[in-house]
C-alpha positions as CSV (number, residue, x, y, z in Angstrom):
1,M,-59.0,76.8,42.0
2,N,-59.0,73.8,39.3
3,K,-57.4,74.6,36.1
4,P,-60.0,74.4,32.7
5,Q,-58.5,71.3,30.6
6,A,-57.9,71.6,27.1
7,A,-61.0,70.7,24.7
8,N,-58.6,68.5,22.4
9,Q,-57.6,66.2,24.9
10,T,-55.1,63.6,24.0
11,Y,-56.9,60.7,24.9
12,R,-60.2,62.2,23.0
13,L,-58.2,62.2,19.6
14,P,-59.0,59.3,16.9
15,P,-56.6,56.6,17.1
16,P,-54.0,56.5,14.4
17,L,-54.8,54.7,11.2
18,F,-52.2,52.5,11.4
19,N,-49.9,51.2,14.4
20,A,-47.4,48.9,14.6
21,R,-48.8,47.2,17.8
22,C,-52.4,46.6,16.2
23,N,-52.6,43.2,14.5
24,A,-55.9,43.8,13.0
25,C,-53.8,46.3,10.7
26,W,-51.6,44.1,9.9
27,F,-54.4,41.6,8.8
28,S,-55.9,44.2,6.9
29,A,-52.6,45.2,4.8
30,A,-52.4,41.6,4.4
31,L,-55.4,41.2,3.1
32,V,-55.4,44.2,0.7
33,L,-51.9,43.1,-0.4
34,L,-53.8,40.1,-1.4
35,V,-56.4,41.4,-3.3
36,V,-53.9,43.7,-5.3
37,A,-51.9,40.5,-5.9
38,S,-55.1,38.7,-6.8
39,F,-56.1,41.5,-9.8
40,W,-52.7,41.5,-10.8
41,S,-52.1,37.9,-11.5
42,L,-55.4,36.9,-12.9
43,D,-55.4,38.0,-16.9
44,L,-59.1,39.9,-16.4
45,Q,-59.8,41.1,-20.0
46,W,-61.9,44.0,-18.7
47,A,-61.9,46.2,-21.9
48,Q,-62.9,43.3,-23.8
49,F,-65.8,42.6,-21.2
50,L,-67.3,46.1,-21.1
51,S,-66.7,46.3,-25.2
52,L,-69.6,47.5,-27.4
53,E,-69.0,44.4,-29.5
54,A,-69.4,41.9,-26.0
55,A,-72.7,43.7,-24.8
56,Q,-74.1,43.5,-28.3
57,S,-73.4,39.8,-28.2
58,M,-75.0,39.3,-25.0
59,G,-78.5,41.0,-25.9
60,R,-78.4,38.6,-29.0
61,F,-78.0,35.9,-26.6
62,L,-80.5,36.8,-24.0
63,A,-83.1,37.8,-27.0
64,E,-83.1,33.9,-28.0
65,F,-85.0,33.4,-24.5
66,V,-88.1,35.0,-25.6
67,P,-90.4,34.0,-25.6
68,P,-89.8,31.0,-22.9
69,D,-91.5,27.7,-24.2
70,T,-95.2,27.1,-22.4
71,A,-96.2,24.0,-23.9
72,P,-98.5,22.1,-21.3
73,E,-96.2,18.8,-21.9
74,F,-93.2,20.6,-21.3
75,L,-94.5,22.4,-18.5
76,K,-95.4,19.2,-16.9
77,K,-91.8,17.8,-17.2
78,V,-91.0,21.3,-15.7
79,A,-93.1,20.8,-12.5
80,L,-92.0,17.1,-12.4
81,G,-88.6,18.5,-12.4
82,T,-89.1,21.2,-9.8
83,W,-90.4,18.6,-7.5
84,E,-87.4,16.2,-8.1
85,T,-85.2,19.0,-6.8
86,L,-87.1,20.0,-4.2
87,A,-87.3,16.4,-2.8
88,M,-83.4,16.0,-3.7
89,S,-82.6,19.3,-1.4
90,A,-85.1,18.4,1.5
91,L,-84.0,14.6,2.1
92,G,-80.5,15.5,1.2
93,T,-80.7,18.1,4.3
94,L,-82.7,15.8,6.5
95,L,-80.0,12.8,6.1
96,A,-77.2,15.7,6.7
97,A,-78.9,17.0,10.1
98,L,-79.5,13.5,11.6
99,A,-75.6,12.4,10.6
100,G,-74.4,16.1,11.5
101,L,-76.0,15.6,14.9
102,A,-74.6,12.0,15.6
103,L,-71.0,13.3,14.4
104,A,-71.2,16.6,16.4
105,L,-71.2,15.0,19.7
106,P,-68.0,13.2,19.7
107,A,-66.4,16.3,17.6
108,S,-67.2,18.6,20.7
109,R,-66.1,18.7,24.4
110,L,-69.4,18.5,26.3
111,H,-68.0,20.0,29.3
112,E,-64.5,21.3,30.7
113,G,-63.6,17.8,32.0
114,D,-64.3,15.9,29.0
115,A,-61.3,14.3,27.4
116,A,-63.2,13.9,24.0
117,H,-60.8,11.3,22.6
118,G,-62.8,11.3,19.4
119,R,-62.8,15.0,18.8
120,T,-59.7,15.4,16.5
121,P,-60.4,12.6,14.3
122,T,-64.2,13.3,14.0
123,R,-63.5,16.8,13.1
124,L,-60.9,15.4,10.4
125,L,-63.8,13.4,8.9
126,L,-65.9,16.4,8.8
127,N,-63.4,18.4,7.4
128,A,-62.7,15.6,4.4
129,L,-66.8,15.6,3.8
130,R,-67.3,19.2,3.3
131,S,-64.0,20.0,1.7
132,I,-65.1,18.0,-1.5
133,P,-68.0,19.9,-3.6
134,E,-71.4,18.4,-4.1
135,L,-70.7,18.2,-7.7
136,V,-67.7,16.2,-7.2
137,W,-69.3,14.0,-4.6
138,A,-72.0,13.4,-7.4
139,A,-69.7,12.5,-9.9
140,L,-68.1,9.7,-7.8
141,L,-71.5,8.4,-6.6
142,L,-73.0,8.4,-10.3
143,I,-70.4,5.3,-10.6
144,S,-72.4,3.4,-7.8
145,A,-75.9,4.6,-7.6
146,G,-76.1,5.3,-11.4
147,L,-78.0,8.3,-13.1
148,G,-81.1,10.2,-11.1
149,P,-81.8,11.9,-8.0
150,F,-80.3,9.0,-5.8
151,A,-76.7,10.1,-6.6
152,G,-77.7,13.6,-6.1
153,T,-79.3,13.3,-2.8
154,L,-76.4,11.5,-1.3
155,A,-73.9,14.1,-2.6
156,L,-75.9,17.1,-0.7
157,A,-76.1,14.7,2.6
158,L,-72.6,13.9,2.4
159,H,-71.1,17.5,2.0
160,T,-73.8,19.0,4.0
161,T,-73.1,16.5,6.6
162,G,-69.3,17.9,7.0
163,V,-70.8,21.5,7.4
164,L,-73.6,20.8,10.2
165,G,-71.7,18.5,11.8
166,R,-68.7,21.4,12.3
167,L,-71.5,23.9,13.0
168,F,-73.3,21.8,15.7
169,A,-70.0,21.2,17.3
170,E,-69.2,25.0,17.9
171,A,-72.9,25.2,19.2
172,I,-72.9,22.4,21.7
173,E,-69.3,23.4,22.6
174,N,-70.3,27.4,23.1
175,A,-73.9,26.2,25.0
176,P,-74.0,27.7,28.7
177,P,-72.5,25.5,30.8
178,G,-74.6,26.3,33.9
179,P,-77.7,23.9,33.5
180,G,-75.5,20.7,32.8
181,D,-72.9,21.1,35.6
182,A,-76.1,21.4,38.2
183,L,-77.2,18.2,36.8
184,R,-73.7,16.4,37.1
185,A,-73.1,17.7,40.5
186,Q,-76.3,15.7,41.0
187,G,-74.8,12.2,39.4
188,V,-76.4,12.7,36.3
189,G,-74.9,10.7,33.2
190,N,-73.6,12.7,30.2
191,G,-76.5,11.6,27.7
192,R,-79.5,12.7,30.0
193,V,-77.3,16.0,30.6
194,F,-77.0,16.4,26.8
195,L,-80.8,15.7,26.4
196,Y,-82.4,17.8,29.4
197,A,-79.8,20.7,29.3
198,T,-77.6,21.2,26.7
199,L,-79.6,19.8,23.7
200,P,-83.0,22.4,25.0
201,Q,-80.5,25.5,24.6
202,V,-79.0,24.9,21.4
203,L,-81.8,23.6,19.4
204,P,-83.0,26.8,17.9
205,Q,-79.5,27.6,16.5
206,L,-79.5,24.1,14.9
207,M,-82.7,24.2,13.4
208,S,-81.8,27.8,12.2
209,Y,-78.0,26.2,11.1
210,T,-80.2,23.5,9.1
211,L,-82.8,25.9,7.5
212,Y,-79.7,27.9,6.0
213,R,-78.0,24.8,4.7
214,W,-81.4,23.5,3.1
215,E,-81.6,26.8,1.2
216,N,-78.1,26.3,-0.2
217,N,-78.9,22.6,-1.0
218,I,-81.7,24.0,-3.5
219,R,-79.1,25.6,-5.6
220,A,-76.6,23.0,-5.6
221,A,-79.7,20.1,-6.3
222,A,-80.1,22.3,-9.5
223,V,-76.6,22.3,-10.3
224,L,-76.2,18.6,-9.6
225,G,-78.4,17.7,-12.5
226,V,-75.9,19.1,-15.2
227,V,-74.3,15.7,-14.4
228,G,-76.8,13.5,-14.7
229,A,-78.2,13.6,-10.7
230,G,-81.5,14.5,-11.4
231,G,-83.8,17.4,-11.1
232,L,-84.0,20.8,-12.7
233,G,-80.4,20.5,-13.5
234,Q,-80.5,17.3,-15.6
235,L,-83.6,19.1,-17.8
236,L,-81.3,22.5,-17.8
237,A,-78.2,20.7,-19.0
238,F,-79.8,18.8,-21.7
239,H,-82.0,21.4,-23.2
240,M,-79.1,24.1,-23.0
241,G,-76.8,21.7,-24.7
242,L,-79.5,21.3,-27.5
243,F,-79.8,25.0,-28.0
244,H,-83.6,25.0,-27.1
245,M,-83.4,28.4,-25.4
246,G,-87.0,28.7,-25.0
247,K,-87.2,25.7,-22.8
248,T,-84.3,26.6,-21.1
249,A,-85.8,30.4,-20.4
250,S,-88.7,28.3,-18.8
251,I,-86.2,26.1,-16.9
252,L,-84.7,29.0,-15.2
253,A,-87.8,30.5,-14.5
254,A,-88.9,27.5,-12.5
255,M,-85.3,27.5,-10.7
256,L,-85.7,31.0,-9.6
257,L,-89.7,30.6,-8.5
258,L,-87.9,27.5,-6.5
259,V,-85.4,29.5,-4.7
260,A,-87.5,32.1,-3.9
261,F,-90.2,30.3,-2.6
262,V,-87.7,28.2,-0.4
263,D,-85.6,31.3,0.8
264,A,-89.1,32.5,1.7
265,A,-89.9,29.3,3.6
266,S,-86.7,29.1,5.3
267,H,-86.5,33.0,6.9
268,G,-89.8,32.8,8.0
269,S,-89.1,29.6,9.7
270,R,-85.7,31.0,11.5
271,R,-87.9,34.0,12.6
272,L,-90.3,31.9,14.6
273,L,-87.7,29.4,15.9
274,T,-85.4,32.8,17.2
275,R,-88.2,34.3,18.4
């Protein structure tokens, strides 16, 4: 006759919150310690920020944005700046996608036996490209390319090449190896293996990464104009510097609408690609 088992068996008890052998527990503890140290080391003026005086000052500042400037001549300038910002982000993302794919091939190991001699130096190049923010790239390129959207487009392309190149390389390395191995067993070269086996598998993922970076580049392009790289950012820097708050409100509204449009278009495109 079998003895009835206890309802609270040892293996059914919840695990302890902290275990000395748990690497994730030590990592979480280190992360909490870093956050606490960050709050302790920074001089955060929470009392002043949440004070009534600060709220009143912010209210007066926001009231100056009303009403926005709706003069036809000014709205025409805003429309041109919006189109310039959109074009900068689209062209910069397209150039980055092409360059990122070209650099992703030597930056990835295409199959298990691939020596991948260029993997380390190419990844170092990608790290260097994406470690420099778009704003710094634009400031540097203004010296050679001059004021205007050309410098902003190149700045977006250079930074985004580093980001997309790394993402593309990871996607290529993580592609299922079966189709490629089957073609190599038949004597097919690496170039055709990539075109007919690897690329079809990773193409939706590459497109999704590209569209997501386009969303980010819309925001970056709007900021790049602050250093004279064209678009809505240049209009924003000019009119905010002169305290034209009505015009500034119209420019900010155009930025919000543009970002919302691109976010919706990119999200819809990604859903179509992943179905």
